[in-house]
C-alpha positions in Angstrom: 83.6 -43.8 95.9 83.9 -46.6 92.9 81.4 -47.2 91.0 79.8 -50.3 91.5 78.5 -53.0 88.6 75.2 -54.1 87.8 73.9 -56.6 90.4 70.7 -57.1 92.1 69.1 -54.5 94.0 67.7 -55.4 97.7 65.1 -52.5 98.7 64.8 -53.6 101.9 63.6 -50.3 103.5 60.1 -49.5 102.2 57.2 -50.4 102.4 55.4 -52.2 99.7 52.9 -49.1 99.7 55.7 -46.6 99.0 57.5 -49.2 96.5 54.3 -48.5 94.8 54.5 -44.8 95.4 57.8 -43.7 95.8 56.8 -40.4 96.9 55.3 -40.8 99.7 58.6 -41.1 101.2 59.1 -37.7 100.4 55.7 -36.6 102.2 56.9 -38.4 105.3 60.5 -36.9 105.2 58.6 -33.5 104.9 56.3 -34.4 107.3 59.1 -34.9 109.9 61.1 -31.8 109.6 60.3 -29.1 107.1 63.1 -28.3 104.2 64.8 -25.8 106.9 64.9 -28.2 110.2 66.3 -31.2 107.9 69.0 -28.8 106.6 70.3 -28.3 110.5 70.0 -31.6 111.5 71.7 -32.3 108.7 74.7 -30.0 109.2 74.7 -30.7 113.2 74.7 -34.1 112.1 78.0 -33.8 109.6 80.1 -30.9 112.4 79.6 -33.4 115.4 80.5 -36.4 113.2 83.6 -34.5 111.5 84.3 -32.9 115.3 84.2 -36.3 117.2 81.4 -34.7 119.4 78.8 -36.6 118.9 78.4 -37.6 122.3 79.5 -34.2 124.0 77.7 -32.0 121.9 74.6 -32.9 121.1 71.8 -34.3 123.8 69.0 -37.2 123.7 66.3 -35.4 121.3 69.2 -34.5 118.8 70.8 -37.7 118.7 67.2 -39.6 118.1 66.4 -37.0 115.3 69.7 -37.3 113.7 68.9 -41.1 113.5 65.0 -41.0 112.7 66.6 -38.3 109.9 69.5 -41.1 108.8 65.9 -43.4 108.7 63.7 -41.5 106.1 66.6 -40.4 103.9 67.9 -43.8 103.3 64.6 -44.4 102.1 64.3 -41.3 100.1 67.5 -42.8 98.1 65.3 -46.2 97.6 62.4 -44.3 96.7 64.5 -41.9 94.2 66.3 -44.9 93.3 62.6 -46.7 92.0 61.8 -43.0 90.2 65.2 -42.8 88.4 64.5 -46.7 86.9 60.9 -45.9 85.6 62.1 -43.0 84.1 65.0 -45.1 82.5 62.0 -47.4 81.6 
């Protein structure tokens, strides 16, 4: 994936409180699932995406968990960006 040029960044998924304290996002992720469960869900997500078996191999609870994990990872990416920018300042 090419590196993008500098542009205005829009934080779209973090709450104002999470923008002020990005480490809350990590707490939220690991309140959702422990590290082993996150790894298991990531592997399940990857495996079913690559094999095309998302609808056939996963039940509704697993699909919902993967969607929730995606939302939490999206927030984690924004939080990591804020921490990286604070470190650069």
